C-alpha positions as CSV (number, residue, x, y, z in Angstrom):
1,X,13.5,3.5,9.4
2,X,12.9,-0.1,8.2
3,X,13.1,-1.0,4.5
4,X,11.3,-3.9,3.0
5,X,9.1,-5.1,0.1
6,X,5.3,-5.6,-0.4
7,X,4.4,-9.1,-1.4
8,X,2.5,-7.4,-4.2
9,X,5.8,-6.9,-5.9
10,X,6.3,-10.6,-6.3
11,X,2.7,-11.3,-7.5
12,X,3.7,-12.5,-11.0
13,X,6.0,-15.1,-9.6
14,X,3.6,-16.1,-6.8
15,X,0.8,-16.5,-9.3
16,X,2.9,-18.7,-11.6
17,X,4.1,-20.7,-8.5
18,X,7.7,-19.8,-9.3
19,X,8.3,-18.6,-5.8
20,X,6.8,-19.5,-2.5
21,X,5.8,-17.2,0.4
22,X,8.8,-18.6,2.2
23,X,10.9,-17.7,-0.8
24,X,9.6,-14.1,-0.7
25,X,10.9,-13.7,2.9
26,X,14.2,-15.2,1.9
27,X,14.6,-13.0,-1.2
28,X,13.9,-9.9,0.9
29,X,16.5,-10.9,3.5
30,X,19.0,-11.6,0.7
31,X,18.4,-8.1,-0.7
32,X,19.0,-6.3,2.6
33,X,15.4,-5.7,3.7
34,X,14.1,-6.1,7.2
35,X,10.3,-6.5,6.7
36,X,7.6,-7.7,4.4
37,X,4.1,-6.2,4.0
38,X,1.6,-8.8,2.9
39,X,-1.1,-7.9,0.3
40,X,-3.7,-10.7,0.7
41,X,-4.5,-10.5,-3.0
42,X,-1.1,-12.1,-3.7
43,X,-2.1,-15.4,-2.2
44,X,-3.7,-17.7,-4.7
45,X,-2.9,-18.8,-8.2
46,X,-5.6,-17.1,-10.3
47,X,-7.4,-13.8,-10.0
48,X,-10.7,-15.3,-8.9
49,X,-9.0,-17.3,-6.1
50,X,-7.1,-14.2,-5.0
51,X,-10.3,-12.1,-4.8
52,X,-12.1,-14.7,-2.7
53,X,-9.2,-15.6,-0.4
54,X,-9.4,-14.8,3.3
55,X,-6.3,-15.2,5.4
56,X,-8.2,-15.3,8.6
57,X,-9.7,-18.6,7.4
58,X,-6.4,-20.1,6.5
59,X,-4.5,-21.3,9.6
60,X,-2.0,-23.2,7.5
61,X,-0.8,-20.1,5.6
62,X,-0.7,-18.1,8.8
63,X,1.6,-20.7,10.3
64,X,3.8,-20.6,7.3
65,X,4.1,-16.8,7.5
66,X,5.0,-16.8,11.1
67,X,7.6,-19.6,10.6
68,X,9.1,-17.8,7.6
69,X,9.4,-14.6,9.6
70,X,11.1,-16.4,12.5
71,X,13.4,-18.3,10.2
72,X,14.6,-15.3,8.2
73,X,14.3,-12.5,10.7
74,X,12.1,-10.6,8.3
75,X,9.2,-8.9,10.2
76,X,5.7,-9.2,8.9
77,X,5.0,-5.5,9.1
78,X,1.5,-5.0,7.8
79,X,-1.5,-6.4,6.0
80,X,-3.2,-4.9,2.9
81,X,-6.7,-5.9,1.9
82,X,-9.2,-4.8,-0.7
83,X,-12.4,-3.5,0.7
84,X,-15.4,-1.3,-0.2
85,X,-17.6,0.5,2.4
86,X,-20.1,1.9,-0.1
87,X,-22.0,-1.3,-1.1
88,X,-25.6,-0.6,-2.0
89,X,-26.9,-4.1,-1.9
90,X,-28.5,-5.2,1.3
91,X,-25.9,-6.4,3.8
92,X,-22.9,-5.9,1.5
93,X,-21.6,-2.8,3.2
94,X,-22.1,-4.4,6.7
95,X,-20.3,-7.5,5.6
96,X,-17.4,-5.5,4.3
97,X,-17.0,-3.6,7.6
98,X,-17.2,-6.7,9.6
99,X,-14.7,-8.4,7.4
100,X,-12.3,-5.5,7.9
101,X,-12.7,-5.8,11.6
102,X,-11.8,-9.5,11.4
103,X,-8.6,-8.5,9.8
104,X,-7.9,-6.0,12.6
105,X,-8.3,-9.0,15.0
106,X,-6.0,-11.1,12.8
107,X,-3.4,-8.4,12.9
108,X,-3.6,-8.2,16.7
109,X,-3.4,-12.0,17.0
110,X,-0.4,-12.2,14.7
111,X,1.4,-9.3,16.3
112,X,1.1,-7.1,13.1
113,X,0.6,-3.4,13.9
114,X,-0.8,-2.1,10.6
115,X,-3.7,-2.8,8.4
116,X,-4.5,-1.0,5.2
117,X,-7.9,-1.3,3.7
118,X,-9.4,0.2,0.6
119,X,-12.6,2.0,1.2
120,X,-14.0,1.9,-2.4
121,X,-13.2,-0.4,-5.3
122,X,-9.8,0.5,-6.8
123,X,-11.1,0.9,-10.4
124,X,-14.1,3.1,-9.5
125,X,-13.6,6.5,-11.2
126,X,-15.7,9.4,-9.9
127,X,-18.5,10.5,-12.1
128,X,-18.8,13.9,-10.5
129,X,-17.7,15.9,-7.4
130,X,-21.3,15.5,-6.1
131,X,-20.8,11.7,-6.1
132,X,-17.7,12.0,-4.0
133,X,-19.5,14.3,-1.6
134,X,-22.4,11.9,-1.3
135,X,-20.1,9.0,-0.6
136,X,-17.8,10.7,1.9
137,X,-20.0,10.5,5.0
138,X,-20.8,6.9,4.3
139,X,-17.1,6.1,4.0
140,X,-16.2,8.2,7.1
141,X,-18.8,6.4,9.3
142,X,-17.4,3.0,8.3
143,X,-13.8,4.1,9.0
144,X,-14.8,5.5,12.4
145,X,-16.2,2.1,13.4
146,X,-13.1,0.3,12.1
147,X,-10.8,2.7,14.0
148,X,-12.7,2.2,17.2
149,X,-12.3,-1.5,16.9
150,X,-8.6,-1.1,16.0
151,X,-8.1,1.0,19.1
152,X,-9.4,-1.8,21.3
153,X,-6.9,-4.2,19.7
154,X,-3.8,-2.0,19.4
155,X,-3.8,-1.9,15.6
156,X,-3.5,1.2,13.3
157,X,-5.7,1.1,10.3
158,X,-5.3,3.3,7.2
159,X,-6.5,4.5,3.9
160,X,-4.1,4.5,1.0
161,X,-4.1,7.1,-1.9
162,X,-5.1,4.2,-4.1
163,X,-7.2,4.1,-7.3
164,X,-9.2,7.1,-8.5
165,X,-12.0,8.1,-6.3
166,X,-10.5,8.2,-2.8
167,X,-7.1,9.4,-4.0
168,X,-5.4,12.8,-3.9
169,X,-3.8,14.5,-0.9
170,X,-6.8,16.6,-0.1
171,X,-9.3,13.6,0.0
172,X,-7.0,11.5,2.1
173,X,-6.3,14.3,4.6
174,X,-9.9,15.1,4.8
175,X,-10.9,11.5,5.6
176,X,-8.2,11.1,8.2
177,X,-9.2,14.3,10.0
178,X,-12.9,13.4,9.8
179,X,-12.3,10.1,11.4
180,X,-10.1,11.9,14.0
181,X,-8.5,8.8,15.6
182,X,-4.8,7.9,16.2
183,X,-5.9,4.4,15.0
184,X,-6.8,5.6,11.5
185,X,-4.1,7.1,9.5
186,X,-2.7,7.0,5.9
187,X,-0.6,4.6,4.0
188,X,1.2,7.1,1.9
189,X,2.1,5.9,-1.6
190,X,4.5,8.4,-3.2
191,X,3.6,7.3,-6.7
192,X,-0.1,6.7,-6.7
193,X,-0.9,10.4,-6.7
194,X,-0.2,10.2,-10.4
195,X,-3.4,8.2,-11.0
196,X,-5.3,11.5,-10.3
197,X,-2.6,13.7,-11.9
198,X,-1.4,15.2,-8.7
199,X,2.3,16.2,-8.3
200,X,3.9,13.3,-6.2
201,X,6.3,15.5,-4.3
202,X,3.8,18.2,-3.4
203,X,1.2,15.6,-2.4
204,X,3.7,13.6,-0.4
205,X,4.8,16.6,1.5
206,X,1.3,17.5,2.4
207,X,0.5,14.1,3.8
208,X,3.5,13.0,5.7
209,X,2.2,14.3,9.0
210,X,-0.7,11.7,8.8
211,X,1.3,8.8,7.5
212,X,1.5,5.5,9.4
213,X,3.2,3.6,6.6
214,X,5.0,4.6,3.4
215,X,5.1,2.9,0.0
216,X,7.8,3.9,-2.5
217,X,7.6,3.2,-6.2
218,X,8.5,4.7,-9.5
219,X,6.7,5.4,-12.8
220,X,7.3,6.4,-16.4
221,X,4.9,9.2,-17.5
222,X,3.7,10.1,-21.0
223,X,1.2,12.7,-22.2
224,X,0.1,10.5,-25.1
225,X,-0.9,6.9,-25.2
226,X,2.4,4.9,-25.8
227,X,0.8,1.4,-26.3
228,X,-0.6,-1.6,-24.4
229,X,0.1,-2.0,-20.7
230,X,0.0,1.7,-19.7
231,X,-2.6,2.9,-17.2
232,X,-4.7,5.9,-18.1
233,X,-4.9,8.5,-15.4
234,X,-8.0,10.4,-14.4
235,X,-6.9,13.3,-16.5
236,X,-6.1,11.2,-19.6
237,X,-2.3,10.9,-19.3
238,X,-0.5,7.5,-19.1
239,X,1.8,5.9,-16.6
240,X,3.5,2.5,-16.2
241,X,5.5,1.2,-13.3
242,X,9.3,0.7,-13.4
243,X,12.2,-0.1,-11.1
244,X,12.6,2.4,-8.3
245,X,15.2,5.0,-9.4
246,X,14.7,4.2,-13.1
247,X,11.6,6.3,-13.8
248,X,10.4,9.9,-14.0
249,X,9.7,10.5,-10.3
250,X,12.2,12.7,-8.4
251,X,13.2,9.9,-6.0
252,X,15.8,12.0,-4.1
253,X,13.4,14.8,-3.5
254,X,10.7,12.4,-2.3
255,X,13.2,10.7,0.1
256,X,14.4,14.1,1.3
257,X,10.8,15.1,2.1
258,X,10.2,11.9,4.0
259,X,13.4,12.3,6.1
260,X,12.8,16.0,6.8
261,X,9.3,15.2,8.1
262,X,10.7,13.0,10.8
263,X,8.9,9.9,9.6
264,X,10.8,6.8,11.0
265,X,8.5,3.9,10.3
266,X,8.2,1.1,7.7
267,X,9.0,1.9,4.1
268,X,7.8,-0.7,1.6
269,X,8.9,-1.0,-2.0
270,X,6.1,-1.7,-4.4
271,X,7.5,-2.8,-7.8
272,X,4.9,-3.1,-10.6
273,X,6.9,-2.7,-13.7
274,X,7.4,-4.7,-16.8
275,X,11.0,-5.6,-16.0
276,X,11.8,-9.1,-14.6
277,X,10.3,-9.4,-11.1
278,X,13.4,-10.4,-9.2
279,X,15.5,-7.7,-10.9
280,X,12.8,-5.1,-10.2
281,X,12.6,-6.1,-6.5
282,X,16.3,-6.5,-5.8
283,X,17.5,-3.5,-7.7
284,X,14.6,-1.4,-6.5
285,X,15.2,-2.2,-2.9
286,X,19.0,-1.6,-3.3
287,X,18.2,1.8,-4.8
288,X,15.7,2.6,-1.9
289,X,18.4,1.8,0.7
290,X,21.1,3.7,-1.2
291,X,19.0,6.8,-1.9
292,X,17.8,7.1,1.7
293,X,21.5,6.8,2.9
294,X,22.7,9.4,0.4
295,X,20.0,11.9,1.3
296,X,20.4,11.3,5.0
297,X,24.1,12.1,4.6
298,X,23.3,15.2,2.6
299,X,21.0,16.5,5.3
300,X,23.5,15.8,8.1
301,X,26.3,17.6,6.3
């Protein structure tokens, strides 16, 4: 098991230029982590620049990432990119698939083994079950093509339970089994199931056998709207991120499920709370490492 942090956790500091990419590697090393997962949306200083940014076009930043990894001993474990394989405009879907394949090539060239792509826009909420059923074969076809390309380059691609439409344990499992490739798996986020009002522990347990990467995070949950800054779930409840171990998720039970499953890969902390960023990342990662150690000892006793 290797513990680290997603660059997404440092996005507020990166956006305000209060920390550099090199500083993120250094911070993770100082906190006891061993790897960093890079979300390409964290590169750039405003939202428009982040949305348009392409790492495969930026040799300078790739060099900085490789040098920072070498200097700190922090492994660059995976890349995460936004993507949508359902574009209806002429050429849009094809361009998105080809772009994802270029990131597969980039992973292979940089020695990064894992690529997570979205398959629909994060904010897209399903209008009906029929809509999901109509989109499913379109998404599956694109993921099969991507997985075939990844197999040729030795990279594992994945869907994440992310957003609202292609979320839930059932939809993620269904897509992974429909693609039916060892090079297409699931980035399992233990907290994101709340976006579609699914129990995080039950959903995590049902998906661990298809997980290629694990994200850990924590949320506060409320039945009624508490005020600005809270995300409304698909079922009308409200959640907000917090420091791992500070929230309402049963973190010990989630860790116990992960360990009992035999998963032994990368675990990335994703901090997206309102607490100060460095405190959220440092304390959160310390809690991740501590809770895994405690539960491992419990299971061995």
